C-alpha positions in Angstrom: 145.3 -46.2 81.3 146.7 -43.4 79.3 145.2 -40.9 77.0 146.3 -41.3 73.3 148.8 -38.8 72.1 151.5 -39.2 69.5 151.4 -43.0 69.3 147.6 -43.4 69.2 147.5 -44.7 65.6 149.4 -47.8 66.5 146.5 -49.2 68.5 143.7 -48.3 66.1 142.0 -50.7 63.7 143.8 -51.0 60.4 141.6 -51.0 57.2 141.9 -54.7 57.1 140.2 -55.0 60.5 137.2 -53.0 59.5 134.2 -54.2 57.5 133.9 -53.0 53.9 131.1 -50.8 52.8 129.0 -53.7 51.5 128.9 -55.4 54.9 128.6 -52.2 56.9 125.5 -51.1 54.9 123.9 -54.6 55.1 124.4 -54.8 58.8 123.0 -51.3 59.3 119.9 -52.2 57.3 119.5 -55.4 59.3 119.8 -53.4 62.6 116.9 -51.2 61.4 114.7 -54.1 60.4 115.4 -55.9 63.7 114.5 -52.8 65.8 111.6 -51.4 63.8 110.0 -54.1 61.7 110.7 -57.7 62.5 111.4 -57.3 66.2 108.2 -55.6 67.2 106.2 -58.3 65.3 108.1 -61.1 67.1 109.6 -62.3 63.8 113.2 -62.9 65.1 115.1 -65.6 66.9 118.7 -66.3 68.0 119.7 -69.9 67.1 123.1 -71.4 67.1 124.9 -68.0 67.4 122.9 -66.7 64.4 120.1 -64.1 64.2 117.1 -65.3 62.2 114.9 -62.5 61.0 111.8 -62.8 58.9 110.2 -60.1 56.9 106.6 -60.9 57.7 104.8 -59.5 54.6 107.4 -60.7 52.1 107.9 -64.1 53.7 111.7 -63.6 53.4 113.9 -65.3 56.0 117.3 -63.8 56.6 120.2 -65.0 58.7 123.5 -63.5 60.0 126.2 -64.7 62.4 126.5 -63.0 65.7 129.7 -61.8 67.4 127.8 -61.0 70.6 124.2 -60.9 71.7 122.7 -57.9 73.5 120.2 -57.6 76.4 118.6 -54.7 74.5 118.5 -56.6 71.2 121.3 -54.5 69.7 123.3 -57.5 68.6 126.7 -57.4 67.0 126.8 -59.0 63.6 129.7 -60.6 61.7 130.0 -61.8 58.1 127.5 -61.7 55.3 123.7 -61.8 55.4 122.1 -64.9 53.9 118.6 -65.5 52.6 116.8 -68.8 52.9 116.0 -70.6 49.6 114.5 -74.0 49.0 118.0 -75.5 48.4 119.6 -73.8 51.4 121.1 -70.4 52.6 122.6 -68.1 50.0 124.4 -64.8 50.6 122.5 -61.7 49.8 124.3 -58.4 49.1 123.5 -55.0 50.5 121.6 -53.9 47.4 119.4 -57.0 47.5 118.8 -56.4 51.2 117.8 -52.8 50.5 115.4 -54.1 47.8 113.9 -56.5 50.3 113.5 -53.6 52.8 111.9 -51.4 50.1 109.4 -54.1 49.3 108.6 -55.0 52.9 107.9 -51.3 53.8 105.8 -50.8 50.7 103.6 -53.7 51.8 103.7 -52.7 55.5 102.7 -49.0 55.0 100.8 -49.0 51.8 103.1 -46.0 50.8 105.7 -45.8 48.1 109.1 -44.2 48.4 110.9 -43.7 45.2 113.9 -42.1 46.9 114.8 -44.9 49.3 117.0 -47.1 47.2 118.9 -44.1 45.8 119.5 -42.9 49.4 120.8 -46.3 50.5 123.1 -46.3 47.4 124.3 -42.8 48.4 125.0 -44.0 51.9 127.0 -46.9 50.5 129.1 -44.5 48.4 129.6 -42.3 51.5 130.9 -45.3 53.6 133.1 -46.3 50.7 134.6 -42.8 50.4 135.1 -42.6 54.2 137.0 -45.9 54.2 139.1 -44.9 51.2 140.0 -41.4 52.5 143.6 -41.0 53.8 143.7 -40.8 57.6 146.1 -38.4 59.4 149.4 -39.8 60.6 150.0 -40.5 64.3 151.6 -37.1 64.9 148.2 -35.5 64.3 147.1 -36.7 67.8 150.1 -35.1 69.6 148.0 -32.6 71.5 144.7 -32.5 73.4 143.1 -30.3 70.7 144.3 -32.6 67.9 143.1 -35.7 69.8 139.7 -34.1 70.2 139.4 -33.1 66.5 140.5 -36.6 65.5 137.7 -38.0 67.5 135.2 -35.7 65.7 136.5 -37.0 62.4 136.7 -40.7 63.1 133.1 -41.8 62.4 133.5 -43.8 59.2 130.2 -45.7 59.3 127.7 -43.3 61.0 124.6 -44.2 63.0 124.2 -47.9 63.1 120.4 -47.7 63.5 119.8 -45.3 60.6 119.2 -46.9 57.2 121.2 -44.3 55.3 123.7 -42.9 57.8 126.2 -41.6 55.2 123.7 -40.5 52.5 124.3 -37.1 51.2 123.6 -34.9 48.2 126.1 -32.6 46.6 129.2 -33.0 44.4 131.4 -36.0 45.5 134.5 -33.9 44.8 133.2 -31.2 47.2 132.6 -33.9 49.8 136.2 -34.9 49.7 137.2 -31.3 50.5 134.8 -30.7 53.4 133.9 -34.1 55.0 135.1 -34.7 58.5 135.9 -38.4 57.7 138.4 -37.0 55.1 140.1 -35.0 57.9 138.9 -31.8 56.2 140.3 -28.4 57.4 140.0 -25.3 55.3 139.6 -21.5 55.5 136.2 -19.8 55.5 135.0 -17.5 52.7 134.8 -13.9 54.0 132.2 -11.4 53.0 131.9 -7.8 54.1 128.3 -6.7 54.2 127.0 -3.1 54.7 125.7 -2.7 58.2 122.0 -2.2 57.2 122.0 -5.6 55.3 123.1 -7.6 58.3 120.6 -9.6 60.4 121.8 -10.7 63.8 120.8 -11.3 67.4 123.0 -11.7 70.5 122.4 -12.8 74.1 124.8 -10.3 75.5 127.7 -7.8 74.9 130.6 -9.3 73.0 128.7 -12.3 71.7 129.5 -11.5 68.1 133.2 -10.8 68.7 134.3 -14.3 67.6 133.0 -13.3 64.1 134.3 -9.8 64.0 137.9 -10.7 64.8 138.2 -13.2 62.0 139.0 -10.6 59.3 139.1 -6.8 59.1 136.4 -5.0 57.0 136.0 -1.5 55.7 134.1 1.1 57.8 130.4 0.7 57.4 130.6 -3.0 56.8 130.2 -6.1 59.0 132.0 -9.4 58.5 130.0 -12.4 57.5 132.0 -15.6 57.3 130.5 -18.3 55.1 131.2 -22.0 54.7 133.0 -22.2 51.4 130.9 -25.0 50.1 127.7 -23.0 50.9 129.1 -20.0 49.1 129.7 -22.1 46.0 126.1 -23.3 46.2 124.6 -19.8 46.5 127.0 -17.5 44.7 124.9 -17.3 41.6 121.8 -16.2 43.4 120.6 -13.1 41.4 120.1 -10.8 44.4 123.6 -11.8 45.7 125.2 -11.1 42.4 123.4 -7.7 42.1 124.6 -6.6 45.6 128.1 -7.7 44.9 128.1 -5.7 41.7 126.8 -2.6 43.6 129.4 -2.9 46.4 126.9 -3.6 49.1 128.7 -6.9 49.6 132.4 -7.4 49.2 133.9 -10.8 48.5 137.1 -10.7 50.6 138.2 -14.2 49.5 139.4 -17.0 51.9 140.3 -16.2 55.4 143.7 -16.7 56.9 143.1 -19.5 59.4 141.7 -23.0 58.9 138.6 -24.3 60.5 138.1 -28.1 61.0 135.0 -30.0 60.1 133.4 -31.7 63.1 131.1 -34.8 63.0 128.0 -32.8 62.0 129.9 -31.6 58.8 128.5 -28.1 58.9 129.8 -27.1 62.4 133.4 -26.0 62.2 136.0 -25.3 64.9 139.2 -23.3 64.9 140.3 -24.1 68.5 138.6 -20.9 69.8 134.9 -20.9 68.6 132.5 -23.3 67.0 130.6 -21.9 64.1 127.5 -23.7 62.9 126.8 -22.9 59.3 124.0 -23.6 56.9 124.6 -26.1 54.2 122.0 -26.7 51.5 123.0 -30.3 51.4 120.8 -33.2 52.6 122.7 -35.4 55.1 121.0 -38.6 56.3 117.5 -37.3 56.7 117.6 -33.5 56.7 118.6 -30.5 54.7 121.3 -29.0 56.9 120.4 -25.4 56.9 119.7 -23.1 59.8 116.1 -22.2 59.6 115.2 -18.7 60.7 113.4 -20.0 63.8 116.5 -22.0 64.7 118.7 -18.9 64.4 116.5 -16.9 66.7 115.8 -19.9 68.9 119.5 -20.6 69.7 120.0 -17.1 71.0 116.7 -17.1 72.8 117.5 -20.3 74.6 120.9 -19.1 75.5 119.4 -16.0 77.1 116.4 -17.4 78.9 118.1 -20.6 80.1 121.1 -19.0 81.5 119.9 -19.2 85.2 118.9 -22.9 84.7 122.1 -23.8 83.0 124.2 -22.0 85.6 122.2 -23.8 88.3 122.8 -27.2 86.8 126.5 -26.5 86.4 126.7 -25.6 90.1 124.8 -28.6 91.2 126.6 -31.0 88.9 130.1 -29.5 88.4 131.1 -32.3 86.1 128.7 -31.1 83.4 128.1 -28.0 81.3 126.4 -26.8 78.2 128.1 -25.1 75.3 125.8 -22.1 74.7 125.0 -20.3 71.4 125.0 -16.6 72.2 124.7 -15.1 68.7 123.9 -15.5 65.1 124.5 -13.4 62.0 123.2 -13.6 58.5 122.4 -11.7 55.3 119.2 -9.6 55.1 118.8 -8.7 51.4 115.3 -7.4 50.7 113.2 -9.7 48.5 110.3 -8.7 46.2 108.0 -8.0 49.2 110.5 -5.9 50.9 111.2 -8.4 53.6 114.6 -10.3 53.9 114.9 -13.0 51.3 114.3 -16.1 53.4 116.5 -18.4 51.2 119.5 -16.0 51.7 118.7 -15.3 55.3 118.7 -19.0 56.2 121.4 -20.0 53.7 124.0 -17.5 55.1 123.0 -17.9 58.7 125.8 -18.8 61.1 125.4 -19.6 64.8 128.2 -18.8 67.2 128.7 -21.6 69.8 131.1 -21.2 72.7 134.5 -22.8 72.4 135.8 -25.5 74.6 137.8 -23.2 76.8 134.6 -21.5 78.0 133.5 -24.6 79.9 136.2 -27.3 79.8 137.8 -28.3 83.1 141.6 -27.6 83.3 143.7 -30.5 82.1 140.7 -32.4 80.6 140.7 -33.7 77.0 137.2 -33.7 75.3 136.3 -36.6 73.0 133.2 -37.0 70.9 130.9 -39.5 72.7 130.1 -41.1 69.3 133.8 -41.8 68.8 134.2 -43.3 72.3 131.2 -45.6 71.7 131.9 -46.5 68.1 131.5 -50.2 67.2 135.0 -50.1 65.7 138.1 -48.4 67.2 138.6 -46.0 64.3 139.9 -43.0 66.3 142.1 -42.2 69.3 139.1 -41.5 71.5 137.7 -45.0 71.4 136.9 -46.7 74.8 139.4 -49.4 74.1 142.1 -46.7 74.0 140.9 -45.1 77.2 140.9 -48.3 79.1 144.2 -49.3 77.4 144.0 -53.0 78.1 142.4 -52.7 81.6 140.3 -55.7 82.8 136.6 -56.0 83.6 136.9 -54.1 87.0 138.6 -51.2 85.3 135.8 -51.1 82.7 133.1 -51.2 85.4 134.9 -48.4 87.4 135.1 -46.2 84.3 131.4 -46.9 83.6 130.2 -46.0 87.1 132.2 -42.7 87.1 130.8 -41.8 83.6 127.2 -42.5 84.5 127.3 -40.3 87.6 128.5 -37.5 85.4 126.0 -38.0 82.6 122.7 -39.1 84.0 121.9 -36.7 86.9 122.1 -33.4 85.1 119.9 -34.6 82.2 117.3 -35.9 84.6 117.4 -32.7 86.7 117.1 -30.6 83.6 113.8 -32.4 82.8 112.3 -32.8 86.2 113.4 -29.5 87.9 113.6 -27.1 85.0 111.2 -28.5 82.3 114.2 -28.6 80.0 114.5 -31.4 77.4 118.1 -31.9 76.5 119.1 -34.1 73.6 122.2 -36.0 74.8 122.7 -38.4 71.9 126.2 -39.5 71.0 126.9 -36.6 68.6 125.7 -34.0 71.1 128.0 -34.9 74.1 131.7 -34.6 74.6 133.3 -37.0 77.1 136.1 -35.2 78.9 138.8 -37.4 80.3 141.9 -36.8 82.5 145.5 -37.9 81.7 144.6 -41.5 82.7 141.6 -41.7 80.4 139.1 -41.5 83.3 135.9 -39.4 82.7 135.9 -36.1 84.7 133.3 -34.0 82.8 130.6 -34.1 80.2 129.8 -31.2 77.9 126.4 -31.0 76.1 126.0 -29.1 72.9 123.7 -28.1 70.1 120.7 -26.1 71.3 118.8 -27.0 68.1 117.6 -30.2 69.9 116.9 -28.6 73.3 113.2 -28.1 74.0 111.0 -26.5 76.7 108.0 -28.0 78.5 105.2 -25.4 78.3 104.1 -26.0 81.9 107.4 -24.7 83.1 108.0 -22.0 80.5 104.6 -20.6 79.6 105.7 -17.0 80.2 108.9 -17.3 78.2 107.2 -19.0 75.3 104.4 -16.4 75.2 107.1 -13.7 74.9 108.6 -15.2 71.8 107.2 -15.0 68.2 105.0 -18.0 67.6 107.2 -19.2 64.7 110.1 -19.4 67.2 108.2 -20.6 70.3 106.4 -23.5 68.5 109.5 -25.4 67.5 111.1 -24.9 70.9 108.4 -26.9 72.7 107.6 -30.5 73.5 104.7 -31.7 75.6 105.8 -33.7 78.7 105.4 -37.2 77.2 107.1 -36.4 73.9 109.8 -34.6 75.8 110.3 -37.6 78.2 110.5 -40.0 75.2 113.1 -37.8 73.6 115.2 -37.7 76.8 115.0 -41.4 77.4 115.7 -42.3 73.8 118.7 -39.9 73.5 120.1 -40.6 76.9 119.6 -44.3 77.4 119.0 -45.9 74.0 121.1 -43.8 71.7 123.9 -43.0 74.1 124.1 -45.2 77.2 123.3 -48.5 75.5 125.8 -47.8 72.6 128.7 -46.9 75.0 127.7 -49.9 77.1 127.8 -52.1 74.0 131.4 -50.9 73.2 132.4 -51.8 76.8 130.7 -55.2 76.5 132.6 -55.8 73.3 135.8 -55.6 75.3 134.4 -57.7 78.2 131.3 -59.6 77.2 130.8 -61.1 80.6 130.2 -57.7 82.1 127.0 -56.7 80.1 124.6 -57.6 83.0 126.8 -55.7 85.5 127.0 -52.7 83.2 123.2 -52.5 83.0 123.0 -53.0 86.7 125.2 -50.0 87.2 122.8 -47.9 85.0 120.0 -49.0 87.2 121.9 -48.2 90.3 122.8 -44.7 89.1 119.1 -44.0 88.2 118.0 -45.4 91.6 120.5 -43.1 93.4 119.1 -40.1 91.6 115.5 -41.3 92.3 116.2 -41.8 96.0 117.6 -38.3 96.4 114.9 -36.5 94.4 111.6 -38.1 95.4 111.5 -40.6 92.6 109.2 -38.9 90.1 106.6 -41.2 88.5 108.2 -41.3 85.1 111.5 -42.4 86.7 109.6 -45.0 88.8 108.2 -46.4 85.6 111.7 -46.5 84.1 113.1 -48.4 87.1 110.1 -50.8 87.0 111.3 -51.9 83.5 108.7 -50.2 81.2 109.8 -50.6 77.5 112.3 -48.0 76.3 111.4 -45.6 73.4 113.7 -45.9 70.4 113.4 -43.4 67.5 112.3 -45.3 64.4 114.8 -43.9 61.9 113.9 -46.4 59.1 110.2 -45.6 59.3 111.0 -41.8 59.6 113.1 -42.0 56.4 110.5 -44.1 54.6 107.7 -41.8 55.5 109.8 -38.7 54.7 108.9 -37.2 58.1 110.7 -34.4 59.8 112.8 -35.5 62.7 110.5 -33.8 65.1 107.7 -36.0 63.9 109.6 -39.3 64.1 107.7 -42.2 65.6 109.1 -44.4 68.3 109.2 -48.2 68.8 109.4 -49.7 72.2 112.3 -52.0 73.3 112.2 -54.5 76.1 114.1 -52.8 79.0 117.1 -54.3 80.8 116.5 -51.9 83.6 113.7 -53.5 85.5 114.1 -55.6 88.7 115.6 -59.1 88.1 112.7 -61.4 87.3 112.6 -64.6 89.4 110.1 -67.3 90.1 108.9 -67.3 93.7 107.4 -70.0 95.9 103.9 -69.1 97.2 105.3 -68.7 100.8 107.7 -66.0 99.5 105.1 -63.8 98.0 104.1 -62.1 101.2 107.6 -61.3 102.3 109.0 -60.0 99.0 109.7 -56.3 99.0 109.9 -53.9 96.1 112.6 -51.2 95.6 111.9 -48.3 98.0 111.0 -45.8 95.3 108.6 -48.3 93.7 106.7 -48.9 96.9 103.6 -47.1 98.0 104.2 -43.4 98.7 105.1 -42.6 102.3 103.4 -39.8 104.2 106.7 -38.0 104.9 107.4 -37.5 101.2 
């Protein structure tokens, strides 16, 4: 195995190997229907290497060929989707499938959604633009930093269980300048703001230094970097224009160094510090701005969780969290004398630690979503890391990775009441020169939540508008952990490995179970983990129903998937029943525990 450097592009999929936008959008919609609509109602079957899927309220029967089936039901599709008619099967395009989905959900929920088809169309345009964008030449992956950034910018299709993964508002021309899939890199817009018009918080001394050193400002002013797209969106705000005219704000123009767009679009990196900006643009499901409670919450979590995060890093030296020790924004008084909320949130920027703060020496970080992508569109894909290795190499890589990833997330929940959000876009897989995993880095405190029974004092000390969004109850927190960790992350990376070696899928899931059992045996097997090992259904976030119902992400419903984690089911003869034993952590509690 060898980590991709200057010759990485030679092994990546060419455009001819990738599905077009039509097929990608159709397959994504079918994934959502399978998981959230037809699957839970037992309206699917696998017959002759095809998936049959019925929309129960419309009576529409759909069919698609399968490249590979999945134990979790996350099958791989190939070719067009067809619809059953009286005279046989006929191909149905992505738009017709979207219309079928629209009609089925209207009947299922009794609720109309006049945005849905336009959002699917927008996502189709986004996939088309990503596929058409010029990709960087092979020399762009000649360093660890360039390889990392290439992994951040390689997601051409987006979340395969979201109905509109590439939907976005905003000017398409602006997207081509700022989108990660277009390999965007650009300078920030620099503003100088009088001291008394700055809003900021920091978790410790020096936390705002990464902002201040970006550009000099006159005495009495503070630097406020702005995403250039956001500046274009907000520059005509009357209060902003007035203060610029009075000299309370100075437009210093573009900065001198480029920042690179990462997978989230609004989080940028210059090789030193990540800056998470607000963007008044809707991407997939959400308007991507930093709400005021998120600005304060990031700093509060960095401050109060320092002991827990330090403890986890000590116990699990192959893991760490990138913290967010400061934010800065613009506090122009509104008509009521308080800071104008639109400007405060619109210009808010969160400082996130750079990779050097936590990365092990010699390791190369890669976006987990790029490692697990269905198609090898970037240098960090698992096929590149394994570099032609056989099934045993894949199983060895997998075992090493799971022992890095699973224990710290479980310990955070059970020992610290901390709900991490380790989905594929929030984790960096750090590999050595041979492509083997040596560390995982977690990021984005926006999704990190606290369980009140562990953190009552901390939450009581925060303003209610900050404390409320930082909390989950124990069950919702556990569902979020299991979904992000096992369904969104582990199952998708497992799927990418199984694509390379289909015969290993059962063994790959067995290794997940083994790693969970190892943790359970060492930590008293908490009841929720016992249930997981017993094979209870796994919670999967219902992205289609969330989008249809126009719900906030926090209020997303879950569907339950049959679990591949339970004990192997077998038929026993009557005389075997009395001698059959259960896994130790599922047996009755012992008195010495």
